[in-house]
C-alpha positions, 0 to 999 in steps of 0.5 A: 241233787241226785242224793236228795231225790234218792233220800226222798224216795227212800223216805216215801217208801218207808211210809208205805204199808207192806203190800198185802197179797190177799188184796189182789188175789182172792183166797178161797178159804172154803172147800165148797161153793153152793150153786143151783146144781148143788155144792161144787168142791175146790182145792184152794181155787182149783175145782176138783176132778169130781166136781169138774166131771159133774159140771161137764155132765150137766153141760151136756145134759143142758145142751141136749135139752136146749137142742131138743127145743132148737130142733122141734121145727125140723123133727116135726117136719121130717116126721110128718113127711115120713108119716105122710108117705106111709099113710098115702102108701108112697115109695117113690120120693121123686113123685110129687104127689098131692094129698087130699085131707078132709074131715075128722079121720083124714086130718087127724095125723097133723098137729093141731089140724083144723077139722072145719076146712079141707086141706090140699097138701104136698110134702116134697123132697126136692133132692129127689124131684129136682126143681118143682113147678107148682101151678096155683089156681085162681080163686079163694084158696089160702095157704103157704109153702114152708121150708123144713124149719117151717118158715114161710117161703111163699104165701098162697092166697092172692086169688090170682093164678100163679106159676111157681118154681121151687128150687132146692139148695144148689139146684140149677134151673132154666133162667127164662122160666115163665113164673115166680122162682122161689129159692128154698134153703132146704131140700124138704118143702111143704106147700098146702092150701085150704078152701074156705068157701063152700059149694061147687066152685069150692069143691073144684078148687080142692084139686085145681093145683097142678105140680110136676118136675121141671125136668118134665116141663116139656111134657108134664104128666097128670098131677097125682092126687091121693085122698087120705080116708083111712078105714077103722082097721088101718094103721094111721101114722101120726105127725107128732115127733117121737121122743127117745132116740128116734128124735135124734135120728130125725135130727141126724137125718136133717143134718146129713141132708140139708145145708147148715145155716150160719145161725146154727153153727154153735148148735152143730158144735153141741151136736158134734159133742153128742155124736151127731156130725155131718158126714159121719154115721150116727153111732153114739157111745153109751154115755152120749146115748144116756145124755140124749135120752135124758135131754130129750125127756127134759127138753119135751117137758120144757117145750110144754112149759114154754108153750102152755104157760106163756108169760109177758116176760118171754112173749110180749104179746102172748096173753089175750086181755089181762086175765082171760085164760086164753093165749096167742097160740102163735106166741107173737111169732114173726114166721120169718124168725130172723129179726134184725137184732135176734132170731125168735127162739122162744116163739118158734119153740112154743109154736112148733111144740104144739102145731105145724106150718106157719104163714104171714096170714096167721099173724095178720094185723089187718082186720078181716084178713088172715086168721087168728089162733087162741089157745086155752090149756087150764081151767078157771081155777088154774088146773089142767083141763082133764078129760074126766071132768065136765066144763063149760065155755061161754062164748059172748055174742058176735065173736070177731070173725069176718068169715067164721069161728071154730073151737077145736079140742086136742089131746095134750100127749100128741097135740092131735084132734081128740079121738072120741066115740062121737068122732067130733073134735070141733064146733063152729059157727058153721055147725048146722045144729049149733044152739045159740042163746037168745042174746046170740051167745053160745055155751059150749060143753066139754066132758066125758058124758053129754050134758042133758039136752046139750049134745049139739054143743058138746065135745066128748073128752076122755077120762085119764087124758088131758086136753087143750082148746083152740079158738080160730077166728077166720078174718079176725076183726078189730075187736080181736086186735084191740082185745075188746071182745071178752073171752071167758075162761073154761069153767069146771062144772059138776 
């Protein structure tokens, strides 16, 4: 029986073809492989030393570019803090000063600031002040408190008087504090509000907030307000994050000061390879410096590409209408960033490239509440809005804003209100001299020279400087959410 089985096995094997090793192990018969990075060279299946070096450099360049996008919120925040201190002449990080900013010159340093309403702003380093008490006044004020990632940690706008305690990472506080305790996950804190009303009561609200260190709670000092009103000869420091090595110095400053969020562990690993590591001095090698400089240059270009050319693929709710030429400046972002299944990377990058601070009110979906922001970056022909050209925007009657609407022009290079001879960067339904057409529509003009008889509806632009435009709707109405209000493209004229 055993002999029979053995004979059968031998017969079966004899009928099988010889094993073909090339079926199980692929043999690369060519020495190169075409990729989007060019040709990659192999010796049989082993990558050559030269191609490996080329790919490792590309890995570092790509990571430096993506790190630029990742860090946009914090670099903008940290740089704004430094600029604010210089503009207000502050030397003591432990003093919780509040700044007042109103009008063209005053709001200029802040990314895509609104000229129409006054700002009451404070940027605080909780590691210097310790826990901070902030008393919000009763009345019509609207704002937010943000952490260093520009994520909202407290909405301001209930209309009621509120006593808040902002606590930094790992800081102690009195457990019996009478008020709302807000745990900030970064030491850097920004809180601000705008007064949307007018008149004497609104004027008082600008300086109605009080702030002091918790350690001074037994005998609070008088809140210090500083009005920023620069003179023509003053040097003004802007909040636009710098490029070059200064960008990475801001990233390093954040890394050394703040706790690491779990979601960022891989990014910290990338930074470590490029010479930025927590607890160690930032002293990049020549190679690391070269990669960082190339990465931030490309990263900034990527940031503009994402922000000014939103697509339905990346931003599901980014475009207003089917072909209006206007995009949601918030890019459909949830300001909390961290959703159940992912954290919003594209949306955060897009918004923080061109603006600063976020709040739930900015993405309110309740008619008549909050605010809405639409941006336009190209003309009706798809070309850049260039300061040497003349343009017209026809605003249809009754823009869907329960409170008021405004149009503001910003320069592309810094994303700040445009600097011009007229010292006017915005027009709004509150503009006293705005001329409306007989049907209630409004024609707005942009260009280097005022069109004949249109000065009241004109914003001056600058030759050799491209720009973009924001439409703000305060109290956006249902026609905005339904996208039934017709928005027109900005048209180049002769």
